N, C-alpha and C positions, 0 to 999 in steps of 0.2 A: 504493500500500500504506500509505503514511503517513497519507493521508486516511482510509482505512478504520479504522486504529487510533485516530485521533482521534475518529471517529464512534462507535466502540465504547466509548471512554472517556467520551464525553459522554452516551451513551444512558441509563445508569442514573440520571443526574441529572434527565433530562427525563421519566422514567416516573413517572406518578402513584403515590403511595404511600398506602395506606389509613391514616387517622388514628385512627379509633375502634377500640376492642377488637372490637366487633361486625363491622366491616368486615374487620379482620385475620383473625378466625376464619373468616369466610365465604370470604375470599380464599385462606387457607391450605387450607381444605377443597376448594375448587375446584381449586387447584393440585395437591394430592395426587391428587384424583380424575382430573384431566387426565393426570397422569403415569402413573397406574395404567391408565387406558383406553388411552393411547398404547402402554404396554408390552404390554398384552394384545393390542391390535390388531397391533402389529408382530410379536409372537410368532406370532399366528394367521396372518398373511400369509406370514411366512417359512416357517412349517411347511407351509402349504398349497402354496406354491410348490415347496418341497423335495419334498413328497409327489407332486405332479403331475409334476414333472420326473423323479422316480424311475419313475413309471409310463410316461412316454415312453421313458426309457432301457430299461425292460423290453420295451416294444414294439419298440424298435430291435434289441435282442438277439434277439427272436423272428423279426423280419423277415430278419435276416442280410444277405447280399449278393445275394439272388436278383434284385431289381429292377435294380440297376446292372449285374449280370452279363448280364442279358437285353439290355442295350443294345449288347453287342458284336456281335450279329447285325445287320448292316447290309446283308444281301443283298436284303431286300425294300425297295422304295422307300417313302419316307414317304407317309402318307396326305395327302389334301388338307387345306388349312388349316395345313400345317406340322406335322402329327402324324406320329409314327413308331411302329412297333410295339415292344412290349416285354412282359415277363411282369408283368402287373398283377394276377394272381390273388392273393387274400388280402392285397392291399396297400390300406391305407386311403387315402382321398382326401387329397391333399396330400403324399404320400410323394415325397421327392426322391431322385434317383439321379444319380450322375456317375461317369465313367470317366476316369482320368488315366493317360497313358503318358509316362514320362520327365518327370513334373512338368507336363505339359501336358494340359488338359482336352480330351478328344476328343468326349465325349458328355455332355449334361446335360439331364435331363427331369424332369417332375413328373407324378404321377397326378392328373388332374382328377376332380371329383366326377361320378359317373354316366357315366364315359367308356368303359365296356366294356374292350376291349383296347387302346385307343388311348392314347397318352401325349402330353404336350405338351412340345415342346422349349423349354428356358429359355434366353433370351439373357443370358449372363453378362457383367458388366462386367469390366474389367481388375482392379479391386479384388476382385471376387468370385473370379476365377481365382487371384489370389495367395493369398487366404484359404484356398481349397480345396487349393492346392498346399502350403501350410504345415501342413496337418493331418498329424499323425503316424499312420502306419498301424499302430496298436496295438490297434485294436478297441474303444477306450474312447470314451465319448460326450463330445462337445465342443459348445459353443454358438458358432455363427457367424451373422453378420448379412449376408444377401444382399440386394443393392439391389433386386432385382425380386421377392423372396419374403419379405422381413422376416426375423425371427430363426428359426433352425432348430437342432434338436438333431441332430448328425450323428456318424457313426462311419466310420472309414476302415480298410480291411483289404486285404491283398494278394490279388490274383486269381490264377487258374491260369496266366495268360499273363505274369505278371510285372508286370501293371498294378495300379493302385490303384483299388479300388471304394469309392465313398462313398455311404452311405445316410443319409437324413435325414428327420425328422418335424417338422412345424411346431409352434412354441411358442405360436401364436396362441390355441388353446383354453386353455392354461395362463395366459397373460396375461389373457385375458378373464375367467377364473374369479377370478384374483387381483384384478383391477380391480373386479369386482363385489363381492368380499368387502370391499375397501377402501371402496367406496361405502356398502355396508350398514353396515359398522362405523362409518364416519364419521357417518352419519345416526343410528344407534342411540346412539352415544356422545354426539353432540350433544344429542339429546333427553334422555339421561340426565343430562348436565351441566346443562341448563336446569332439569329437574325437581329435581335435587339443589340447584341454586342457590336456587330458590324455597323448597323444603323446608328448606334450611339457614338461610335468612333467618328463616323462621317459628320453627324450632327454637332458633336462637341467641337470637332476641328473647325467646322464652318462657323460655329458660334464664337469661337475664341480666335478667329482670324485677326481681329484688331489687336487683341492682346499679344498674339504671336508676333505681329508686326512691331508692336511696341517693344517687346523683348529683343527682337532682332536689331531694331534701331538703337536700343540702349546698349547692346553689345558692341555695335559699331562705334558708338560715341565713346564707350569706355576704352576702345583701342586707339582713339585719336590722341595725338600729342597736344594737350590743351595748355601746356605751361607757357608757351610763347609762340609768336608767329601767327600767320593767318590760318584760321581753322574753317574748313568747309564741312558743315554739319550735314548729315544725310537728309534727304527730302522727307517731308511728312506725308501722311496718308489721311486725308480728311474724310474718306468714305467710311464713316462709322455712324451708328445710331446713337445720338446723345441721350435717348430715353433709357438705354440699357446701362448696367453698371460697367460692363466692359467698354462701352462707348464713352462713358464719362471719364474712365481712366485714360483711354487713348486721347481724348480731347485735352485733358489736363496735362498729359505728357507732351503733347504737341505744343501747347501754350508755354510749358516750361522750356522746351527746346527753342522756341522763338525768343524767349527772354534771354536764355543762355547765348544764343547766336547774336542777339543785339549787344549783349555785354562783351562778348568776345570780339565783335567787330569794333566796338568803341575802344576796347583795350588795345587792339592791334593798331588802330588809327593813332592812338596816343603814343604807342611804342614807335611807330614810324615817324611821328613828329619829333619825338625825343631823339631818335636815332639820327634823323636829318639835322636836327639842331646840333647834336654833339659832333657830327661829321663836319658840318659847315663851320661851327665855332672853332674846332680843332684846326681845320684848314686855314681859316682866316687868322688864327693866332700864330701860326707858324712864321709868317713874315715879320710881324712886329716883334716877336720874341727874338728871332734871329737878328733883327735890326738893333734891338737893345743890347744884345750880347756883342754884336760887332762894334758898336759905339764904345762899349765899356772896354773891350780889348784894345781898340784904337787909342782910347784915352790913356790906357796903361803904357802904351808905347811912346807917349809924349817924351821928347828928350829933355825938356826943361825940368827944373825942380818942382816937385809936387809934394804938398804936405802929406805926412804919413796917414792922417785921418782920411784924406781924400783917396789915397792909394788903397787903403783898407776897404773903403766904401765901394770903390770901383771893382775890386776883387770879389766882394760879396755880390755885387750886381751881376758880374760875369758868371759866378757860380750858380746863383739862383736862376738866372736866365737860362743857363745850360740845363739845370734841373727842370725848369718849366718847359723847355723845349722837348725834353725826353717825355714828360708827362703828356704834352700835346700829341706827340707821335704815338704814344701808347693809346690815348683816347681815340685817335683817328684809326688806329689799327683795330681796336675793339668795335668801333662803329662799322668799319668795313666788313669785319667778320660777322657781325650781327645782321648785316644786310645780305649775307649769303654770297659774298663775292668769292669766286672760286680761287683756290691757291694753285700753285704750280704742282704738277705731278711728274716728278722725275726721280730716278733712282738716287737715293741719298745713302752715303756710307755713314751710318750712324756711329760706327766705331771711331772713325776719324773725327767726326764731329764732337763726340764726347771727349776724346783726347785733347782736342784744341780747347774746349770749354774748361776742362779741368786745369789745363796749363794756365789759362787766363785767370781762373779763380785762385790758383796757387800763388800767382804773382800779386793779385789784389789782396789776398789774405794770407800772408806768410805765417801768421801766428796759429793758423789751424793746421791740423794734420790731415792731409788729403790722401785717400787710398782708392786705388782703382782695381776692379775685379771684372775683367772683360772676357767675352766669349773667345774661343780659340780661333774661330773663323770670323771674318768681317760680317757685320750685320747690315744688310741692305733693306731699306724700306722705301716705298714710293711716297713722295711728298715734296714740300717746299723746304729746301736746305736752310735758307735764311731763317724761316719761322721756326723750324725744328731746333736750330742753334739757339734761337731766342728762348725756347722752352727750357733747354738744358741750362743756359746761362741764368735764367730767372730762378730756377730751382737751386742752383749753386749759390747765387747771390742771396737767396732767402735763407739758406743754411748758414752762410757766412755772416750775414747781417743780423741774425736773430739768435746767435749763440755766442757764448764767451770765448775769449782767446784760449787756444789749447784744445778746443773741441775736435774730436775726430769725425770727419765726414767721409763716408764710404759711398762710392758711385759704382753700381753694379749694372752690367749690361749682359743679358742672356737671351736665348731664344727658347720659347715654350712651344712645342709642337703638339700639344694636347687639345688645341682648339678645334671646334667643329668646322670652322671655315679655313683651316690651314694653320701655319705656324704664326707665332706672335712674338714680336720683340718686346722684351720687358726691361725697362729702365727704372732703377730705383736709386734714390738719393737718401741715405740714412745718416743721421747725426745723433750724437750722444748728449745733446743739449737739454735744457730744462723742459722741453715739450711745449705743445700748443695748448693753451688753456681750454678746458672742456667747453666753456660757454662760447668760444670762438670757433671751434671745430666745425659745427654745422654750416657756418658761413665763410669758411676760410677761402673758398674759391670765388666769393662774391666780390664785386668791385668796391674799392675804398674800405676794405676790411683791414684794420690795423690792430695789432696786439703788442706793440713794442713796449708798452708800459708794464706788461706782465711777463714778457718773454726775454726782454733785452737786458736783464741784470748782468752787467759785465760784458755786453756785446762788443764786438770788435770795431764797429763803426758808429759814428755819431750821426744824429739825425735820422729821420725815418723816410721811407718811400711814400708814394701816394696810395699804396694799397691796391695797385693794379697789376703787380707782377704775377701773382698766382691766378688772377682772373684771366690774364693773357695766356698763361699756361693752359688753363681749362678750355678756353675758346679755341686756341690753335690745335690742341689735341683732339677736341671734338670735331673741328673742321677736317681733320685727317681721318675721321672715323674711329678714333681710339677712345681711351678712357684714362682718367687719372683718379687716384684715391689716396687718402691720408690715413695713416695709422700712427697715433701719437700717445705717449704716456711719459711721465717724468723719466728722463734719462734715455729715451729712445723715440725718435721721430723719423718716419719713413714716408716719402712720397713715391708712389709707384705709377709709372706711365706704361700703358700697353698700346702698341701700334701693330697693325697687321703688316706682314711682310709680303703679302700678295698684291 
């Protein structure tokens, strides 16, 4: 019993459950129809069985005790083949009769089909005799199962001699009619369930067409890059019935897509205006900045005596104008990359490029320890050599400018052939500095992100950049179809760039 309970508790978990709304609706429809068909079938079977049993009881009442009473006459010897005489007039075939004296069966016979006046003696088992002896002599019908005759509907009544007379009619015709009804009902209901399932699938699919279109549209929208740039939303389908629940959902979704499309269009227009402004401003600033720098350098070349304060001011003007010129160039580069301007696509020897960049960084930061770990074979990637050199130079400048003197910086270049689209060049710049603060890491590749006040304790250079170096790294790498990532903690910071070699 415990095993059965355990199996019943486990059964609901193993049964498959429909996941989609369509499957749930169809499953619910079929379950309800199955329950309805089962209820109708059971009611029809029970009612038919009750009706036919009532007709048998009526026939028993009409037959009375004539047949079992005729079995009392034993003066005539039985016919050959074990038959004996009895009153079989107006008795249907299969009528059973028995006579009991003091609870003991003395005679038991049945009317065979086409038997004339002959009856057939029935050999009763001990169980049959006990069942007949247990019948109350109240004249009411009861059902008994006789081993040699199957189920019978019988009545028992007192005879004239103080004996008990039992009359019975077979229930086999009733059972046959009930079984046939069960078979017909099962076939008809099975066909009805199958047809209903097919029709239900078609009907539910037709009814949920707007919802399916909404789901398909939502899937396409979820696959669109909505972060930046111009976004073309999928077309809407206004052919829905606003009076239905599904139609209202589709209408609300279409209105939401309209609002999202308007918002994305306004955002894109704002980005375009800002991008054009940055590009135009950067382009226009290049000339005056260069002019200021040239005038300052020209003034420094004046042969006459110049007060030290003026010389210092001119030197600062030249330095700041040079720094401003670099910032303008960086902003102009970012604006061009944002506009999607294509870069050169030529084979670039990334190994030679890294060697040159580390040599320059070693000269600019002699207080750092520079280590190289290069692949045995030259690493060639398609791209813009000047921009890729700028990526490496910015990463090395970031490591040099944001770490104390004496920090070890390791540059590693390798080829990873495990990618699904071919081999990948992996460039990593690792330093043992204080690390990037946790609150800055999510925005480290954003423009004008600066963390010198937290990371620069004892840094090798004074002053800070404009916060565009890592933004240029991310933009150039993305324009080359690659990726850049940061892994930082106190004492270990690694920037990893991945570029396809194909």
